[in-house]
C-alpha positions, 0 to 999 in steps of 0.5 A: 302679606307683601303686596306687589300691586297698588291699593287705594291706600297708596295715593291721595285720590281726593279731587282726582278723576278716577276710572273705576272698573267694577263687575256689577253684572246682575240678574235683569228682568228682560221684560222690564229692564229692572234689576232682580238682585243687586248683590254685586252692586252692594259689594262695590259700595265700599269702594265707591263710598270711599271715593266720595271726594273723588270724581268717580267714572264707573265702567262696567258690563252687563251680560253679553251680546245675544242674551236677553239681559244684554242691556244698558246700565241705566238701572244699575246707575239708579241703584247705585244712586239709591244706595249712596243716597244721592243722584248718580248720572247715567250716560248712554255713551262709553267714549263718545262726545257725551261721555267725554263732556260728562266726565269733563263737567264732573266735580269732586263727589260726583259719580257717573256711570258710562255705558255697557262696555260690551256694547262696543266691538273692541271689548270682545274682539280684542279680548286676550290681545296684548296689553299694548294693543288694548291700550290703543283701543278707542275706550282707552285712548279717549278716556285715559287722558281724562283721569289720573288713576284707574281702579280695578275692582272687578274680581269676578271678571279677573279671569278675563282679559278685555280692554276695559279691564286691563287696557288702562293698566298700560297708561295709568297707575292702576290700583286694586279697589277694596273688593279686589284687595280683599279677595286677593288678601283672603284667598292668598291667606287661605292658600298659604295658611299652614294649619292643617287639615285643609279641605276643599269641597267641589260640587255643582256641574262645572266639572272641568274646572273642579277637576283642574282645581282638584289636580292643582290642590293635591299636586301642590299639597294645598289641601289634604282632602277633596270632598266631591258632590253634585255633578263633580261627585257624579263624574268621580263615581262614574270614573270609579266604575259606578253605573249611575243609571241612564238618566243621570249619565245622559244628563251629565254627558249633556252638561259636561263638555268633553265628558269622556276625557274628563272621566279619564282624568278623574280615573287618573286622580283616583288612582293617584289620590284614592285616600284624599278624594272622597266620593258620595257613598249614598245619594238621593234620587228625584222620584217625581219631586220626592226624595228617594234615598239610594246607596251607591252600591244600589245603583244604577237607578231610573231616576236622576241623582239630585242630592247626596245622601245622609251617610255622605252628609254625616261623613263630610260634615265630620271632615269639615268640622275638623278642618283648619281651612275650608274651600267650598265651591259648588252646591251638593245638589239641586238646592233650589228645590226644597226636598233636595236642598238638604246636602247643600244646607247641611254642608254649608252650615257645617262650614259656618259652624267650623272653627277653621278659616272658611272661603266659599264662592261661585254663583250658585254657592253664594245664592245658597249661602244667602238662601240659608242665611249663612253669609255673616257666619263665613269668613269670606264669601267670594264675589268670583265664580270663574275667577275664584275657581281659576285662582284655586286651580293655580291659573294666571288671572289677567287682572292680577297680572295687569295690576302687577305690571302697572305697579312695576311701571308706575312705582316711584321708590315706594313714595305715596303720590 
């Protein structure tokens, strides 16, 4: 695949000071400040370890203002140090004098983690501003002169445009880190893979994003079939004229913003692609914690829909098993509760067993993959949730646009620096 952005292979980074923007946003215990899961940190360790001869300045965020887990990056720095097996310095400043002095004092091999970028108003207030305006923010003007390169490895935030993510691309050669490079390579390969059939499974409750993906993938003929389940399947069932019952319908209306408009979009998609969009034929209801199977023709029900039924599972597993490329985003049901984990577990196991190229992503999906121990049997487990779904919906990813811009600006006839 021809690249139109720099990677870490394009420059000799030994001895150089690099700003490394990662996405290590992690579950945090608000009472203790301790990390509850380090999966995102571990994803970036390949990039950090490869920079062992560089001076690595880590930029990252944790949560957002107003939330219980909006905290410093001290615990994150400790965890990076533990994974590296050597000390990593945390600095409770982003671009103030303590941060600048810490960077200036670095030696090759040192790793410094600066403060949570979202502690500073510019990060949120200038989101989606033009690139040249972001390049004039304090964070860029104070830190860029200290570094030779900017490495962008935060694929999970690729759908965001904020100063710490894209502002440096205007003033420093900007490279894709190993996470970013792998994500873009694998996702592009999967989308462009010519072998058919190609299948997408869309579940979970983020129905607006999934409807956009459905439309794009079918209009562009990226996939042959879309399998729906979870909240997405419920919305398509409602759009097809099935009364799910008051409890489920009320839940969907609370969870899905602009429900009636999206229901109308689903109707339109079903009219246009009726044979290519599959909806559940049976479901599982939550009867006080017990599984209660129900055919779709037997609805409405007084209980909430919590999973897809066995006939739907069997049909979807067959479709997945014959696919040459599989995209999987969103669980089929409330997999966190064992009685209602069957649909998600069986479909993901089918993905893991399939011969085709498999790509799965989304926070809940990745959690399910890990819960069922399938991560080593899937070709690509994406670190992105919103970023992945935006990529699959054909939307521009600001971080990719910024990398391409920097490539055009700083390329010197293809000669390695």
